[in-house]
Every structure is written in C-alpha cells, then in structure tokens.
SESEDREN-153624 format. One record per residue (C-alpha): residue number from 1; z, x negated, y. Coordinates in steps of 0.1 Angstrom, whole numbers, plus 2048, in hexadecimal, padded with zeros to 3 digits. Example, Ala and Ser with C-alpha at 12.3 -4.5 7.8 and 13.67 -1.06 7.14 Angstrom:
<recs>
  num    w    u    v
    1  84E  785  7D3
    2  847  777  7F5
</recs>
This chain:
<recs>
  num    w    u    v
    1  5B5  25D  0F8
    2  5A1  246  0E2
    3  57C  240  0E3
    4  579  253  0C2
    5  58C  271  0D2
    6  574  270  0EF
    7  555  26E  0D9
    8  562  28C  0C6
    9  569  29F  0E6
   10  546  297  0F2
   11  535  2A2  0D1
   12  54A  2C3  0D0
   13  544  2CD  0F4
   14  524  2BD  102
   15  50C  2D8  0F6
   16  521  2F6  101
   17  529  2E7  122
   18  504  2DF  128
   19  4FB  303  120
   20  516  30F  138
   21  50A  2F7  154
   22  4E6  303  14E
   23  4F1  327  152
   24  4FE  31E  174
   25  4E3  307  17F
   26  4C3  313  16D
   27  4B7  2EF  16A
   28  4BB  2DD  149
   29  4B9  2BA  156
   30  4D3  2C1  171
   31  4E9  2D2  158
   32  4E8  2B4  141
   33  4EE  29C  15E
   34  50D  2AF  16B
   35  51C  2B1  148
   36  517  28C  143
   37  528  285  164
   38  544  29C  159
   39  54A  287  13A
   40  548  266  14D
   41  561  273  166
   42  577  280  14A
   43  578  25E  13A
   44  580  24D  15B
   45  59D  265  161
   46  5A9  269  13D
   47  5CB  258  144
   48  5D2  26E  162
   49  5CB  28F  14F
   50  5EA  28F  138
   51  5EC  2A9  11E
   52  5D1  2C4  11F
   53  5D6  2E2  108
   54  5B3  2EF  109
   55  59C  2D3  113
   56  57C  2E6  111
   57  589  2FF  12B
   58  594  2E2  141
   59  572  2D2  13E
   60  561  2F3  146
   61  576  2F7  165
   62  56F  2D4  171
   63  54A  2DB  16B
   64  54C  2F9  182
   65  55B  2E2  19C
   66  53F  2C8  198
   67  523  2E3  19A
</recs>
C-alpha cells in the first residue's frame, strides 16, 4: 500500500467510520480519537494485512474491537 492509497482510504472512510464510532460511543471527540487510532494502527500493520477484499468492513470490525 502506498501513501497515496492510504490517503485515499482515509478520505473515503474517515467520515463514515467516525459516524459509526459515534453511534457506539455517543461522544464525538472520543469517536474521532478512536478512528484516528484505527488508521494509525492500520498504517503500522499494513504489511501484515495482506489482501483485503472489503477494506471498509475490515476497518469497521477492527473499530468494534478498539471500542
């Protein structure tokens, strides 16, 4: 995954993941923080992830784990 791929992934998913996190946590600041941590962790582990067919679902599942 290149930096450009990562930036695109972030742009395409940040808002929806933040809304999803907010629906679970009912706190906007905490929702934004956990989604940011999710993307940092994703970048750190990107080489370990291999091929992911539906990345947004994978990110959402990991978000459930973090929350």
